The first five atom37 places (N, CA, C, CB, O) and aatype in JSON, in Angstrom:
{
  "aatype": [20, 20, 20, 20, 20, 20, 20, 20, 20, 20, 20, 20, 20, 20, 20, 20, 20, 20, 20, 20, 20, 20, 20, 20, 20, 20, 20, 20, 20, 20, 20, 20, 20, 20, 20, 20, 20, 20, 20, 20, 20, 20, 20, 20, 20, 20, 20, 20, 20, 20, 20, 20, 20, 20, 20, 20, 20, 20, 20, 20, 20, 20, 20, 20, 20, 20, 20, 20, 20, 20, 20, 20, 20, 20, 20, 20, 20, 20, 20, 20, 20, 20, 20, 20, 20, 20, 20, 20, 20, 20, 20, 20, 20, 20, 20, 20, 20, 20, 20, 20, 20, 20, 20, 20, 20, 20, 20, 20, 20, 20, 20, 20, 20, 20, 20, 20, 20, 20, 20],
  "atom_mask": [
    [1, 1, 1, 1, 1],
    [1, 1, 1, 1, 1],
    [1, 1, 1, 1, 1],
    [1, 1, 1, 1, 1],
    [1, 1, 1, 1, 1],
    [1, 1, 1, 1, 1],
    [1, 1, 1, 1, 1],
    [1, 1, 1, 1, 1],
    [1, 1, 1, 1, 1],
    [1, 1, 1, 1, 1],
    [1, 1, 1, 1, 1],
    [1, 1, 1, 1, 1],
    [1, 1, 1, 1, 1],
    [1, 1, 1, 1, 1],
    [1, 1, 1, 1, 1],
    [1, 1, 1, 1, 1],
    [1, 1, 1, 1, 1],
    [1, 1, 1, 1, 1],
    [1, 1, 1, 1, 1],
    [1, 1, 1, 1, 1],
    [1, 1, 1, 1, 1],
    [1, 1, 1, 1, 1],
    [1, 1, 1, 1, 1],
    [1, 1, 1, 1, 1],
    [1, 1, 1, 1, 1],
    [1, 1, 1, 1, 1],
    [1, 1, 1, 1, 1],
    [1, 1, 1, 1, 1],
    [1, 1, 1, 1, 1],
    [1, 1, 1, 1, 1],
    [1, 1, 1, 1, 1],
    [1, 1, 1, 1, 1],
    [1, 1, 1, 1, 1],
    [1, 1, 1, 1, 1],
    [1, 1, 1, 1, 1],
    [1, 1, 1, 1, 1],
    [1, 1, 1, 1, 1],
    [1, 1, 1, 1, 1],
    [1, 1, 1, 1, 1],
    [1, 1, 1, 1, 1],
    [1, 1, 1, 1, 1],
    [1, 1, 1, 1, 1],
    [1, 1, 1, 1, 1],
    [1, 1, 1, 1, 1],
    [1, 1, 1, 1, 1],
    [1, 1, 1, 1, 1],
    [1, 1, 1, 1, 1],
    [1, 1, 1, 1, 1],
    [1, 1, 1, 1, 1],
    [1, 1, 1, 1, 1],
    [1, 1, 1, 1, 1],
    [1, 1, 1, 1, 1],
    [1, 1, 1, 1, 1],
    [1, 1, 1, 1, 1],
    [1, 1, 1, 1, 1],
    [1, 1, 1, 1, 1],
    [1, 1, 1, 1, 1],
    [1, 1, 1, 1, 1],
    [1, 1, 1, 1, 1],
    [1, 1, 1, 1, 1],
    [1, 1, 1, 1, 1],
    [1, 1, 1, 1, 1],
    [1, 1, 1, 1, 1],
    [1, 1, 1, 1, 1],
    [1, 1, 1, 1, 1],
    [1, 1, 1, 1, 1],
    [1, 1, 1, 1, 1],
    [1, 1, 1, 1, 1],
    [1, 1, 1, 1, 1],
    [1, 1, 1, 1, 1],
    [1, 1, 1, 1, 1],
    [1, 1, 1, 1, 1],
    [1, 1, 1, 1, 1],
    [1, 1, 1, 1, 1],
    [1, 1, 1, 1, 1],
    [1, 1, 1, 1, 1],
    [1, 1, 1, 1, 1],
    [1, 1, 1, 1, 1],
    [1, 1, 1, 1, 1],
    [1, 1, 1, 1, 1],
    [1, 1, 1, 1, 1],
    [1, 1, 1, 1, 1],
    [1, 1, 1, 1, 1],
    [1, 1, 1, 1, 1],
    [1, 1, 1, 1, 1],
    [1, 1, 1, 1, 1],
    [1, 1, 1, 1, 1],
    [1, 1, 1, 1, 1],
    [1, 1, 1, 1, 1],
    [1, 1, 1, 1, 1],
    [1, 1, 1, 1, 1],
    [1, 1, 1, 1, 1],
    [1, 1, 1, 1, 1],
    [1, 1, 1, 1, 1],
    [1, 1, 1, 1, 1],
    [1, 1, 1, 1, 1],
    [1, 1, 1, 1, 1],
    [1, 1, 1, 1, 1],
    [1, 1, 1, 1, 1],
    [1, 1, 1, 1, 1],
    [1, 1, 1, 1, 1],
    [1, 1, 1, 1, 1],
    [1, 1, 1, 1, 1],
    [1, 1, 1, 1, 1],
    [1, 1, 1, 1, 1],
    [1, 1, 1, 1, 1],
    [1, 1, 1, 1, 1],
    [1, 1, 1, 1, 1],
    [1, 1, 1, 1, 1],
    [1, 1, 1, 1, 1],
    [1, 1, 1, 1, 1],
    [1, 1, 1, 1, 1],
    [1, 1, 1, 1, 1],
    [1, 1, 1, 1, 1],
    [1, 1, 1, 1, 1],
    [1, 1, 1, 1, 1],
    [1, 1, 1, 1, 1],
    [1, 1, 1, 1, 1],
    [1, 1, 1, 1, 1]
  ],
  "atom_positions": [
    [[24.79, -16.35, -16.94], [24.98, -17.69, -17.48], [26.48, -17.99, -17.58], [24.31, -17.82, -18.86], [26.91, -19.13, -17.4]],
    [[27.25, -16.95, -17.85], [28.71, -17.13, -17.9], [29.22, -17.53, -16.51], [29.42, -15.83, -18.38], [30.1, -18.38, -16.4]],
    [[28.65, -16.94, -15.47], [29.1, -17.22, -14.1], [28.95, -18.69, -13.76], [28.32, -16.37, -13.1], [29.82, -19.27, -13.11]],
    [[27.85, -19.31, -14.18], [27.62, -20.71, -13.83], [28.57, -21.64, -14.6], [26.16, -21.09, -14.1], [28.99, -22.66, -14.06]],
    [[28.9, -21.3, -15.83], [29.84, -22.12, -16.61], [31.25, -21.98, -16.03], [29.82, -21.7, -18.12], [31.97, -22.96, -15.89]],
    [[31.62, -20.75, -15.69], [32.94, -20.53, -15.08], [33.01, -21.25, -13.74], [33.22, -19.01, -14.9], [34.03, -21.86, -13.41]],
    [[31.93, -21.17, -12.96], [31.9, -21.87, -11.68], [32.07, -23.38, -11.88], [30.58, -21.58, -10.93], [32.82, -24.02, -11.14]],
    [[31.38, -23.95, -12.87], [31.51, -25.39, -13.15], [32.94, -25.76, -13.51], [30.56, -25.8, -14.28], [33.44, -26.81, -13.09]],
    [[33.59, -24.91, -14.28], [34.98, -25.19, -14.66], [35.89, -25.14, -13.42], [35.46, -24.17, -15.72], [36.72, -26.03, -13.22]],
    [[35.73, -24.11, -12.61], [36.55, -23.98, -11.4], [36.28, -25.14, -10.44], [36.29, -22.62, -10.7], [37.21, -25.71, -9.88]],
    [[35.01, -25.48, -10.26], [34.65, -26.59, -9.37], [35.21, -27.92, -9.88], [33.12, -26.69, -9.2], [35.64, -28.76, -9.1]],
    [[35.19, -28.1, -11.19], [35.74, -29.33, -11.77], [37.23, -29.43, -11.5], [35.46, -29.38, -13.28], [37.73, -30.47, -11.07]],
    [[37.94, -28.35, -11.77], [39.39, -28.34, -11.55], [39.72, -28.5, -10.07], [40.0, -27.05, -12.09], [40.67, -29.21, -9.71]],
    [[38.95, -27.85, -9.2], [39.17, -27.98, -7.76], [38.9, -29.4, -7.3], [38.28, -26.99, -6.98], [39.62, -29.93, -6.45]],
    [[37.87, -30.02, -7.84], [37.54, -31.4, -7.49], [38.68, -32.34, -7.86], [36.25, -31.84, -8.2], [39.04, -33.23, -7.09]],
    [[39.24, -32.13, -9.03], [40.36, -32.96, -9.46], [41.62, -32.71, -8.61], [40.67, -32.71, -10.94], [42.32, -33.64, -8.23]],
    [[41.89, -31.44, -8.32], [43.1, -31.09, -7.59], [43.03, -31.48, -6.11], [43.35, -29.6, -7.7], [44.02, -31.92, -5.53]],
    [[41.85, -31.33, -5.51], [41.72, -31.57, -4.07], [41.1, -32.93, -3.74], [40.89, -30.48, -3.45], [41.13, -33.36, -2.59]],
    [[40.56, -33.59, -4.75], [40.02, -34.93, -4.54], [38.67, -35.0, -3.86], [40.97, -35.69, -3.75], [38.31, -36.05, -3.33]],
    [[37.88, -33.9, -3.87], [36.55, -33.99, -3.29], [35.53, -34.38, -4.36], [36.15, -32.65, -2.62], [35.79, -34.24, -5.56]],
    [[34.39, -34.86, -3.92], [33.34, -35.29, -4.84], [32.76, -34.07, -5.56], [32.22, -36.06, -4.08], [32.3, -33.12, -4.92]],
    [[32.78, -34.1, -6.87], [32.31, -32.97, -7.69], [30.84, -32.64, -7.42], [32.5, -33.27, -9.17], [30.43, -31.5, -7.59]],
    [[30.06, -33.62, -7.01], [28.63, -33.4, -6.78], [28.38, -32.36, -5.69], [27.95, -34.71, -6.4], [27.33, -31.73, -5.67]],
    [[29.34, -32.18, -4.78], [29.19, -31.17, -3.73], [29.16, -29.75, -4.29], [30.31, -31.3, -2.73], [28.7, -28.83, -3.62]],
    [[29.66, -29.57, -5.5], [29.66, -28.23, -6.09], [28.24, -27.77, -6.44], [30.53, -28.21, -7.34], [28.03, -26.6, -6.75]],
    [[27.27, -28.68, -6.39], [25.88, -28.29, -6.65], [25.41, -27.23, -5.66], [24.96, -29.53, -6.56], [24.59, -26.38, -6.01]],
    [[25.94, -27.26, -4.43], [25.56, -26.24, -3.45], [26.01, -24.85, -3.9], [26.17, -26.57, -2.08], [25.31, -23.87, -3.67]],
    [[27.16, -24.77, -4.54], [27.63, -23.5, -5.08], [26.73, -23.01, -6.2], [29.05, -23.63, -5.59], [26.44, -21.82, -6.29]],
    [[26.28, -23.93, -7.04], [25.34, -23.56, -8.11], [24.05, -23.03, -7.53], [25.05, -24.77, -9.03], [23.51, -22.04, -8.02]],
    [[23.54, -23.67, -6.48], [22.3, -23.2, -5.84], [22.47, -21.79, -5.29], [21.88, -24.16, -4.71], [21.56, -20.97, -5.4]],
    [[23.62, -21.51, -4.72], [23.89, -20.16, -4.21], [23.95, -19.14, -5.35], [25.21, -20.14, -3.42], [23.48, -18.01, -5.21]],
    [[24.54, -19.55, -6.47], [24.58, -18.65, -7.63], [23.17, -18.34, -8.12], [25.4, -19.27, -8.76], [22.87, -17.18, -8.43]],
    [[22.32, -19.35, -8.21], [20.94, -19.12, -8.66], [20.22, -18.14, -7.74], [20.16, -20.46, -8.72], [19.54, -17.22, -8.2]],
    [[20.38, -18.33, -6.42], [19.75, -17.43, -5.46], [20.3, -16.01, -5.59], [19.97, -17.94, -4.02], [19.54, -15.04, -5.59]],
    [[21.61, -15.9, -5.71], [22.25, -14.57, -5.8], [21.81, -13.83, -7.06], [23.78, -14.72, -5.78], [21.53, -12.63, -7.01]],
    [[21.76, -14.53, -8.17], [21.36, -13.85, -9.4], [19.86, -13.56, -9.42], [21.74, -14.69, -10.62], [19.42, -12.59, -10.04]],
    [[19.07, -14.38, -8.74], [17.65, -14.07, -8.57], [17.46, -12.82, -7.73], [16.92, -15.25, -7.93], [16.62, -11.98, -8.04]],
    [[18.25, -12.71, -6.67], [18.25, -11.52, -5.82], [18.56, -10.29, -6.67], [19.27, -11.66, -4.67], [17.83, -9.29, -6.63]],
    [[19.64, -10.38, -7.43], [20.05, -9.26, -8.28], [18.97, -8.92, -9.3], [21.37, -9.59, -8.99], [18.66, -7.75, -9.52]],
    [[18.39, -9.95, -9.93], [17.38, -9.73, -10.98], [16.17, -8.99, -10.45], [16.94, -11.06, -11.59], [15.63, -8.11, -11.12]],
    [[15.74, -9.33, -9.24], [14.57, -8.66, -8.69], [14.88, -7.24, -8.24], [14.0, -9.46, -7.53], [13.99, -6.39, -8.15]],
    [[16.14, -6.98, -7.95], [16.53, -5.62, -7.55], [16.61, -4.69, -8.76], [17.88, -5.65, -6.81], [16.29, -3.51, -8.65]],
    [[17.04, -5.22, -9.9], [17.2, -4.34, -11.07], [15.96, -4.34, -11.98], [18.41, -4.77, -11.87], [15.76, -3.4, -12.75]],
    [[15.16, -5.36, -11.9], [13.94, -5.43, -12.71], [12.75, -5.71, -11.81], [14.05, -6.54, -13.81], [12.5, -4.97, -10.85]],
    [[12.01, -6.77, -12.12], [10.85, -7.15, -11.31], [11.09, -8.53, -10.71], [9.55, -7.14, -12.16], [12.03, -9.23, -11.09]],
    [[10.24, -8.9, -9.78], [10.37, -10.2, -9.15], [10.13, -11.32, -10.18], [9.38, -10.33, -7.98], [10.66, -12.42, -10.01]],
    [[9.35, -11.06, -11.21], [9.1, -12.07, -12.24], [10.33, -12.34, -13.1], [7.95, -11.64, -13.11], [10.43, -13.39, -13.74]],
    [[11.25, -11.4, -13.11], [12.48, -11.57, -13.87], [13.41, -12.59, -13.2], [13.19, -10.22, -14.01], [14.2, -13.24, -13.89]],
    [[13.33, -12.73, -11.88], [14.21, -13.61, -11.13], [14.11, -15.08, -11.57], [13.91, -13.51, -9.66], [15.14, -15.67, -11.88]],
    [[12.9, -15.69, -11.63], [12.86, -17.09, -12.05], [13.23, -17.29, -13.52], [11.48, -17.65, -11.81], [13.68, -18.37, -13.9]],
    [[13.04, -16.28, -14.33], [13.46, -16.38, -15.74], [14.98, -16.46, -15.81], [12.94, -15.16, -16.57], [15.54, -17.29, -16.52]],
    [[15.64, -15.58, -15.06], [17.11, -15.61, -14.99], [17.57, -16.96, -14.44], [17.64, -14.46, -14.1], [18.5, -17.57, -14.98]],
    [[16.93, -17.43, -13.38], [17.29, -18.71, -12.79], [17.11, -19.87, -13.76], [16.46, -18.95, -11.56], [17.98, -20.74, -13.86]],
    [[16.0, -19.89, -14.48], [15.75, -20.96, -15.44], [16.8, -20.97, -16.55], [14.35, -20.82, -16.05], [17.28, -22.03, -16.95]],
    [[17.16, -19.79, -17.03], [18.19, -19.71, -18.07], [19.54, -20.18, -17.53], [18.31, -18.28, -18.6], [20.3, -20.85, -18.23]],
    [[19.83, -19.81, -16.28], [21.09, -20.27, -15.66], [21.08, -21.79, -15.48], [21.31, -19.57, -14.3], [22.09, -22.45, -15.73]],
    [[19.94, -22.34, -15.06], [19.84, -23.78, -14.86], [20.0, -24.55, -16.15], [18.52, -24.12, -14.23], [20.69, -25.57, -16.2]],
    [[19.36, -24.06, -17.21], [19.49, -24.72, -18.51], [20.92, -24.64, -19.01], [18.53, -24.08, -19.53], [21.44, -25.6, -19.59]],
    [[21.56, -23.51, -18.79], [22.97, -23.37, -19.16], [23.84, -24.3, -18.35], [23.44, -21.92, -18.98], [24.76, -24.92, -18.88]],
    [[23.54, -24.41, -17.06], [24.31, -25.29, -16.18], [24.17, -26.75, -16.61], [23.85, -25.13, -14.73], [25.14, -27.51, -16.6]],
    [[22.96, -27.14, -17.0], [22.71, -28.53, -17.39], [23.22, -28.86, -18.8], [21.23, -28.83, -17.31], [23.25, -30.02, -19.2]],
    [[23.61, -27.85, -19.54], [24.11, -28.1, -20.9], [25.58, -27.69, -21.0], [23.26, -27.31, -21.95], [26.46, -28.56, -20.98]],
    [[25.87, -26.42, -21.12], [27.26, -25.97, -21.26], [28.1, -26.26, -20.02], [27.3, -24.49, -21.55], [29.25, -26.68, -20.13]],
    [[27.52, -26.02, -18.85], [28.25, -26.28, -17.62], [28.6, -27.75, -17.47], [27.45, -25.82, -16.42], [29.72, -28.09, -17.08]],
    [[27.64, -28.61, -17.79], [27.9, -30.04, -17.72], [28.92, -30.46, -18.77], [26.59, -30.84, -17.89], [29.76, -31.32, -18.51]],
    [[28.84, -29.86, -19.94], [29.81, -30.17, -21.01], [31.23, -29.82, -20.57], [29.45, -29.42, -22.31], [32.17, -30.58, -20.82]],
    [[31.38, -28.68, -19.92], [32.7, -28.27, -19.43], [33.21, -29.27, -18.39], [32.64, -26.84, -18.82], [34.36, -29.69, -18.45]],
    [[32.35, -29.64, -17.44], [32.79, -30.59, -16.42], [33.02, -31.98, -17.02], [31.75, -30.67, -15.28], [33.87, -32.73, -16.54]],
    [[32.29, -32.32, -18.05], [32.48, -33.59, -18.75], [33.86, -33.62, -19.42], [31.36, -33.82, -19.82], [34.6, -34.6, -19.31]],
    [[34.19, -32.52, -20.09], [35.49, -32.42, -20.77], [36.64, -32.47, -19.77], [35.56, -31.12, -21.6], [37.66, -33.12, -20.01]],
    [[36.46, -31.78, -18.63], [37.52, -31.74, -17.62], [37.6, -33.04, -16.82], [37.3, -30.58, -16.68], [38.65, -33.34, -16.25]],
    [[36.52, -33.8, -16.77], [36.58, -35.11, -16.12], [35.55, -35.44, -15.09], [37.85, -35.26, -15.51], [34.93, -36.5, -15.18]],
    [[35.31, -34.58, -14.07], [34.45, -35.01, -12.97], [32.97, -35.19, -13.34], [34.55, -34.03, -11.87], [32.26, -35.92, -12.65]],
    [[32.5, -34.54, -14.38], [31.09, -34.65, -14.75], [30.8, -35.79, -15.72], [30.64, -33.37, -15.36], [29.67, -35.92, -16.2]],
    [[31.79, -36.59, -16.0], [31.65, -37.65, -17.0], [30.9, -38.85, -16.43], [33.04, -38.08, -17.5], [31.14, -39.28, -15.3]],
    [[29.98, -39.37, -17.23], [29.25, -40.58, -16.88], [29.82, -41.75, -17.65], [27.73, -40.42, -17.17], [30.55, -41.56, -18.62]],
    [[29.5, -42.95, -17.21], [29.93, -44.15, -17.93], [29.32, -44.15, -19.33], [29.54, -45.44, -17.14], [28.19, -43.7, -19.51]],
    [[30.04, -44.67, -20.32], [29.5, -44.72, -21.68], [28.18, -45.5, -21.74], [30.53, -45.36, -22.63], [28.05, -46.57, -21.15]],
    [[27.22, -44.95, -22.45], [25.94, -45.6, -22.65], [24.91, -45.35, -21.56], [26.15, -47.04, -22.77], [23.74, -45.69, -21.74]],
    [[25.31, -44.76, -20.43], [24.39, -44.53, -19.32], [23.55, -43.28, -19.56], [25.16, -44.4, -17.99], [22.35, -43.25, -19.27]],
    [[24.18, -42.26, -20.1], [23.49, -40.99, -20.32], [22.85, -41.0, -21.71], [24.47, -39.79, -20.17], [23.53, -40.9, -22.72]],
    [[21.52, -41.1, -21.72], [20.78, -41.04, -22.98], [20.21, -39.64, -23.14], [19.64, -42.12, -23.01], [20.24, -38.83, -22.21]],
    [[19.7, -39.35, -24.31], [19.1, -38.05, -24.56], [17.91, -37.81, -23.63], [18.67, -37.92, -26.03], [17.74, -36.71, -23.11]],
    [[17.08, -38.83, -23.43], [15.92, -38.66, -22.55], [16.35, -38.48, -21.1], [14.98, -39.86, -22.68], [15.71, -37.72, -20.36]],
    [[17.4, -39.16, -20.67], [17.91, -38.98, -19.3], [18.43, -37.57, -19.13], [19.02, -40.01, -18.98], [18.14, -36.91, -18.13]],
    [[19.2, -37.09, -20.12], [19.73, -35.73, -20.03], [18.58, -34.72, -20.01], [20.67, -35.43, -21.22], [18.61, -33.76, -19.24]],
    [[17.56, -34.93, -20.86], [16.43, -33.99, -20.92], [15.71, -33.92, -19.57], [15.45, -34.41, -22.02], [15.33, -32.84, -19.14]],
    [[15.53, -35.06, -18.92], [14.88, -35.07, -17.61], [15.74, -34.35, -16.58], [14.6, -36.52, -17.16], [15.22, -33.57, -15.78]],
    [[17.03, -34.6, -16.59], [17.94, -33.92, -15.66], [17.94, -32.42, -15.94], [19.37, -34.49, -15.78], [17.9, -31.62, -15.0]],
    [[18.0, -32.03, -17.2], [18.0, -30.61, -17.57], [16.71, -29.94, -17.1], [18.17, -30.44, -19.09], [16.73, -28.8, -16.64]],
    [[15.59, -30.63, -17.23], [14.31, -30.08, -16.78], [14.32, -29.89, -15.26], [13.14, -31.01, -17.19], [13.85, -28.86, -14.76]],
    [[14.84, -30.86, -14.53], [14.91, -30.76, -13.08], [15.85, -29.64, -12.63], [15.37, -32.09, -12.48], [15.53, -28.87, -11.73]],
    [[17.01, -29.56, -13.26], [17.98, -28.51, -12.9], [17.38, -27.13, -13.2], [19.32, -28.7, -13.67], [17.54, -26.2, -12.41]],
    [[16.72, -27.0, -14.34], [16.1, -25.73, -14.73], [15.02, -25.32, -13.73], [15.51, -25.83, -16.15], [14.93, -24.16, -13.35]],
    [[14.2, -26.29, -13.31], [13.13, -25.99, -12.35], [13.69, -25.6, -10.98], [12.2, -27.19, -12.2], [13.23, -24.64, -10.37]],
    [[14.69, -26.33, -10.51], [15.31, -26.01, -9.22], [15.98, -24.64, -9.28], [16.34, -27.09, -8.82], [15.89, -23.86, -8.33]],
    [[16.65, -24.35, -10.39], [17.32, -23.05, -10.54], [16.29, -21.92, -10.54], [18.15, -23.02, -11.84], [16.52, -20.88, -9.92]],
    [[15.18, -22.1, -11.22], [14.13, -21.07, -11.25], [13.56, -20.86, -9.85], [13.01, -21.46, -12.23], [13.3, -19.73, -9.45]],
    [[13.36, -21.94, -9.12], [12.82, -21.85, -7.76], [13.81, -21.14, -6.82], [12.49, -23.24, -7.23], [13.41, -20.29, -6.03]],
    [[15.08, -21.51, -6.91], [16.1, -20.83, -6.09], [16.2, -19.36, -6.43], [17.48, -21.5, -6.27], [16.3, -18.52, -5.53]],
    [[16.16, -19.04, -7.7], [16.23, -17.64, -8.11], [15.0, -16.87, -7.64], [16.36, -17.53, -9.64], [15.1, -15.7, -7.27]],
    [[13.84, -17.52, -7.67], [12.63, -16.88, -7.16], [12.77, -16.59, -5.67], [11.39, -17.76, -7.43], [12.39, -15.53, -5.19]],
    [[13.32, -17.55, -4.93], [13.57, -17.35, -3.51], [14.5, -16.16, -3.29], [14.17, -18.62, -2.88], [14.23, -15.29, -2.46]],
    [[15.59, -16.12, -4.04], [16.5, -14.98, -3.96], [15.81, -13.69, -4.39], [17.72, -15.21, -4.83], [16.06, -12.63, -3.82]],
    [[14.94, -13.8, -5.38], [14.2, -12.63, -5.86], [13.24, -12.08, -4.82], [13.44, -12.99, -7.1], [13.09, -10.86, -4.69]],
    [[12.57, -12.97, -4.08], [11.66, -12.53, -3.03], [12.45, -11.78, -1.95], [10.9, -13.74, -2.41], [12.02, -10.73, -1.47]],
    [[13.6, -12.33, -1.58], [14.44, -11.64, -0.59], [14.89, -10.3, -1.14], [15.68, -12.52, -0.21], [14.84, -9.28, -0.44]],
    [[15.32, -10.29, -2.39], [15.79, -9.05, -3.0], [14.71, -8.0, -3.13], [16.36, -9.34, -4.34], [14.98, -6.81, -2.97]],
    [[13.51, -8.42, -3.42], [12.43, -7.47, -3.64], [11.9, -6.9, -2.33], [11.3, -8.14, -4.39], [11.57, -5.71, -2.25]],
    [[11.81, -7.73, -1.31], [11.17, -7.29, -0.08], [12.14, -6.92, 1.03], [10.26, -8.37, 0.41], [11.71, -6.52, 2.12]],
    [[13.42, -7.04, 0.78], [14.42, -6.62, 1.76], [14.51, -5.09, 1.69], [15.82, -7.29, 1.49], [14.6, -4.53, 0.59]],
    [[14.49, -4.42, 2.84], [14.56, -2.95, 2.8], [15.84, -2.49, 2.12], [14.47, -2.37, 4.22], [16.92, -3.04, 2.33]],
    [[15.7, -1.46, 1.32], [16.87, -0.9, 0.63], [17.48, 0.19, 1.49], [16.48, -0.33, -0.77], [16.79, 0.96, 2.15]],
    [[18.81, 0.22, 1.48], [19.51, 1.3, 2.19], [19.48, 2.55, 1.32], [20.98, 0.9, 2.53], [19.56, 2.48, 0.1]],
    [[19.38, 3.66, 1.97], [19.44, 4.92, 1.25], [20.89, 5.3, 1.05], [18.68, 6.04, 2.02], [21.76, 4.89, 1.82]],
    [[21.14, 6.06, 0.03], [22.52, 6.5, -0.23], [23.06, 7.26, 0.96], [22.6, 7.38, -1.5], [22.37, 8.09, 1.56]],
    [[24.29, 6.95, 1.31], [24.92, 7.63, 2.42], [24.75, 6.91, 3.74], [24.38, 9.01, 2.53], [25.4, 7.25, 4.73]],
    [[23.85, 5.9, 3.78], [23.68, 5.13, 5.02], [24.78, 4.1, 5.13], [22.29, 4.44, 5.08], [25.25, 3.57, 4.11]],
    [[25.18, 3.81, 6.3], [26.22, 2.8, 6.52], [25.63, 1.47, 6.82], [27.14, 3.2, 7.64], [26.36, 0.5, 7.03]]
  ]
}
């Protein structure tokens, strides 16, 4: 969860410094969800992957968004973002993150493992 908040901060600062649209950083978040799902299924079970992903997504939609809001690129116009709008977005981000992590988890679980000493 720390990784996604740090990524949001770095992406926000990069967006401001380089002038690219902050929304493109969503692809980086999707890669993080997949990577941590992969890791979760390797160290635990495949069912652990979507749980990790969902927690990362909820963190991204709350703390990560707060960080990008404070830094600037994640800010919406005043009055546009209501609690119900945020809740719907958070639900969508959480579901997508869980799905991406599950995808990464399936790859992690069913990808052949190398034996120690193999190159």
